[in-house]
C-alpha positions in Angstrom: 18.7 -38.9 27.8 19.0 -40.1 31.3 22.5 -40.3 33.0 23.8 -42.3 35.6 26.6 -42.5 38.1 29.3 -44.9 37.9 31.7 -45.3 40.9 35.1 -47.2 39.8 37.4 -45.1 42.5 37.0 -45.5 45.9 40.8 -43.5 47.0 39.3 -40.4 48.4 39.3 -37.5 51.0 39.4 -38.9 54.7 39.9 -42.4 53.7 38.1 -45.5 55.2 36.9 -44.3 58.3 35.1 -41.4 56.4 34.3 -43.5 53.6 30.4 -44.6 54.5 29.5 -41.1 55.3 31.2 -39.9 51.8 29.2 -43.0 49.9 25.9 -42.1 51.8 26.2 -38.4 50.6 27.4 -39.5 47.2 23.8 -40.9 47.1 22.0 -38.0 48.1 23.7 -35.8 45.8 23.3 -38.6 43.3 19.4 -38.3 43.4 19.6 -34.6 44.1 21.2 -33.7 40.5 18.5 -35.9 38.8 20.8 -39.4 38.6 18.5 -42.6 37.7 21.3 -45.2 38.1 24.3 -45.9 40.6 26.5 -48.8 40.1 30.1 -49.8 41.5 32.5 -52.2 39.9 32.3 -55.8 40.8 35.9 -56.4 41.5 38.1 -57.6 44.2 41.4 -55.1 43.5 41.6 -52.1 41.7 41.9 -52.5 37.9 45.0 -51.5 36.1 43.8 -48.3 34.7 42.2 -46.8 37.1 45.2 -47.4 39.8 47.3 -50.0 41.5 45.7 -53.2 42.8 46.5 -52.0 46.5 44.1 -48.8 46.1 40.4 -49.1 48.1 38.2 -51.4 46.8 34.7 -52.2 48.3 32.2 -55.1 48.2 29.7 -54.4 45.4 26.5 -55.8 46.9 27.4 -54.7 50.4 28.1 -51.2 49.4 24.7 -51.3 47.3 22.9 -52.2 50.2 24.4 -49.4 52.3 23.0 -47.2 49.6 19.7 -48.5 49.4 19.2 -47.9 53.1 20.3 -43.9 52.4 18.3 -43.4 48.7 14.9 -43.6 47.9 14.7 -43.2 44.0 18.0 -44.1 42.2 18.4 -47.6 40.8 21.2 -49.6 41.9 23.3 -52.3 40.5 26.5 -53.8 39.6 28.2 -52.9 36.3 28.9 -55.6 36.2 28.7 -58.9 38.3 31.6 -61.0 37.2 29.6 -64.6 36.9 32.5 -66.3 38.9 32.1 -64.5 41.8 29.1 -65.8 43.1 26.9 -68.9 42.5 24.0 -67.8 40.7 21.7 -68.9 43.2 23.3 -66.8 46.1 23.7 -63.9 43.1 19.6 -64.1 42.4 18.6 -64.4 46.0 21.1 -61.1 46.6 19.6 -59.4 43.9 16.1 -59.9 44.8 17.2 -59.4 48.6 18.2 -55.8 47.1 15.2 -55.3 45.4 12.7 -55.8 48.1 14.8 -53.3 50.8 15.3 -50.9 48.3 11.5 -50.8 47.2 12.1 -52.1 43.9 14.8 -50.4 42.8 17.7 -53.1 42.0 18.9 -54.4 38.6 21.0 -57.4 37.6 24.0 -56.3 35.8 26.3 -59.5 34.8 29.2 -60.6 32.4 31.7 -63.3 31.6 34.9 -61.7 34.1 37.8 -60.7 32.7 39.9 -60.3 36.0 42.6 -63.0 36.3 45.0 -61.4 38.9 42.1 -61.0 41.3 40.6 -64.5 40.7 44.1 -66.1 41.6 45.0 -63.8 44.1 42.2 -64.7 46.2 41.6 -67.9 45.2 38.4 -67.8 42.9 38.4 -70.1 40.4 39.1 -68.9 37.0 37.9 -70.9 34.1 38.8 -70.5 30.0 36.8 -67.8 28.2 34.5 -70.7 26.6 33.7 -72.0 29.7 33.0 -68.6 31.2 30.6 -67.9 28.4 28.7 -71.1 29.6 28.5 -70.2 32.9 27.7 -66.7 31.9 24.2 -68.3 30.1 22.9 -70.6 32.8 23.4 -68.4 35.3 21.0 -66.2 33.7 18.7 -69.1 33.3 19.1 -69.5 37.0 18.1 -65.6 37.8 15.4 -65.7 35.1 13.8 -69.5 36.9 14.3 -68.2 40.6 12.8 -64.8 40.0 9.9 -67.0 38.3 7.0 -69.0 39.7 9.0 -72.3 38.8 10.9 -73.5 42.2 11.7 -76.6 40.3 15.2 -78.1 39.8 17.6 -76.8 37.2 20.7 -79.1 35.4 23.4 -77.3 33.4 26.2 -78.5 32.5 28.3 -76.2 35.5 25.4 -75.7 37.8 23.0 -78.2 38.7 20.3 -76.6 41.9 17.8 -79.4 43.3 15.3 -76.6 44.2 15.0 -73.0 43.1 12.9 -71.4 45.9 13.3 -67.8 46.1 10.9 -65.8 48.9 10.3 -63.3 49.6 10.0 -62.6 45.5 11.4 -59.2 44.1 9.3 -56.2 44.0 10.4 -55.4 40.3 8.0 -56.7 38.0 8.3 -58.8 35.8 11.4 -59.4 37.8 14.7 -57.2 38.5 16.1 -55.6 35.2 18.7 -57.8 33.6 21.7 -56.3 32.0 24.3 -57.7 30.1 27.3 -55.8 29.4 29.8 -56.2 27.4 30.2 -55.9 23.4 31.8 -58.6 22.0 29.7 -59.4 18.8 29.6 -63.2 18.3 28.6 -64.5 22.1 27.9 -61.5 24.5 25.6 -59.5 22.2 23.8 -62.4 21.5 23.3 -63.7 25.1 21.8 -59.7 25.1 19.5 -60.5 22.3 18.2 -63.8 23.8 17.7 -62.6 27.5 18.0 -59.0 28.4 16.4 -56.4 29.2 19.3 -54.0 28.7 22.7 -53.6 27.0 25.8 -52.0 28.1 28.6 -50.4 25.8 31.8 -49.0 26.8 32.7 -46.6 24.1 32.6 -42.8 23.1 32.5 -43.1 19.4 29.4 -43.0 17.9 30.4 -45.5 14.8 31.4 -48.2 17.2 27.7 -47.6 18.9 26.2 -47.9 15.6 27.5 -50.8 14.3 27.1 -52.8 17.6 23.4 -52.0 17.7 23.3 -53.3 13.8 25.0 -56.1 15.3 22.7 -56.6 18.5 19.4 -55.7 16.2 20.5 -58.9 13.6 21.1 -61.4 17.0 17.4 -60.2 17.9 15.8 -61.3 14.2 17.9 -64.6 14.5 16.2 -64.9 18.1 12.8 -63.7 17.5 13.4 -61.2 20.3 12.5 -57.3 20.2 15.1 -55.1 19.7 13.2 -52.2 20.4 12.3 -53.6 23.9 16.0 -53.8 25.0 17.2 -50.2 26.9 20.2 -49.1 25.4 22.9 -47.8 27.9 26.7 -46.3 27.5 29.6 -46.4 29.8 31.1 -43.2 28.6 34.9 -43.3 28.1 35.6 -39.8 26.7 37.6 -37.1 28.2 36.0 -35.3 31.1 33.9 -32.0 30.7 35.4 -29.4 33.6 35.6 -26.7 30.8 32.7 -25.6 29.1 34.3 -26.4 25.8 34.6 -30.1 26.8 30.7 -30.0 28.0 29.2 -29.0 24.7 31.2 -31.2 22.8 30.0 -34.4 25.4 26.8 -33.1 24.6 26.7 -33.0 21.1 28.2 -36.4 20.9 25.3 -37.7 23.1 22.9 -35.9 20.6 24.1 -38.4 17.8 24.4 -41.3 20.3 20.5 -40.4 21.3 19.9 -40.8 17.7 21.3 -44.0 17.7 18.6 -45.4 20.0 20.9 -44.7 23.7 18.7 -43.8 26.5 21.0 -43.9 29.2 24.8 -43.0 29.2 26.7 -43.9 32.9 29.4 -41.2 33.9 32.1 -42.1 36.5 33.7 -39.9 39.0 37.5 -40.1 39.2 38.5 -37.7 41.8 39.3 -37.9 45.3 35.8 -35.8 46.1 33.3 -37.3 44.1 30.2 -35.4 46.2 31.5 -32.3 44.6 32.3 -33.5 40.8 28.9 -35.0 40.7 27.5 -31.5 42.1 29.5 -29.7 39.1 27.5 -32.2 37.1 24.3 -30.9 37.6 23.3 -28.5 34.5 25.1 -31.2 32.5 22.3 -33.5 33.5 19.4 -30.9 33.3 20.4 -30.8 29.6 20.9 -34.3 28.8 17.3 -34.9 29.8 16.4 -32.7 27.3 17.8 -35.2 24.6 
């Protein structure tokens, strides 16, 4: 099993003046210890279960570009982009640019968006949930079209593009990996089955993961797509693993996840010194690789 790092907390030692050097070091150390993915949240304010809205929050794609210039192997994306934050044509261009400049390491994680506070706070339109899912599907279609040889128009209910020109194209073939995040059974997992290269579930429970994958498999059968071709990733939401006992419990759970088809687990450092925290993960990551 592979492991990735998901950065959700930017309230670090040294404050904003040290944020650039610390982020560069975090990227380098993540590669050193064997992490294969690095992601940020796509939020404008800090979210409630981590801290107050006033805490530090970096814009995701700017931060990814910064890290891309200071790393060489780790794959880079947002977990996940809210469809409402950027026009899909611009989003496809941003991910293509990141892919080119990183040497083919970009992936697009995308979802329907949920945080109404930051939308209304900064004046970003926040349509009803049903419309956000319609926009999500159209955004995915636009990105896939812009990552293809088809530079013709796109006519959707919510988005109209007269010319989907995208030059230079991404280096990744056939295109940057498309990950649709979320665990909703009726809409989200259906979109995963229809379009995605990867999915991401937020869970620490084997039974829940098994159930969601069963739903995804049924959607794949209905859509005529290959369930086994979709990479299964999980964002770990369980307790930390600072003690030896906690690490062993985590590894036991990851072995169970691997048996269900999970190939990557994403772990979040919550301390104010994420570099030191990630260094402590190294033995754990080496053991995960054997699962």
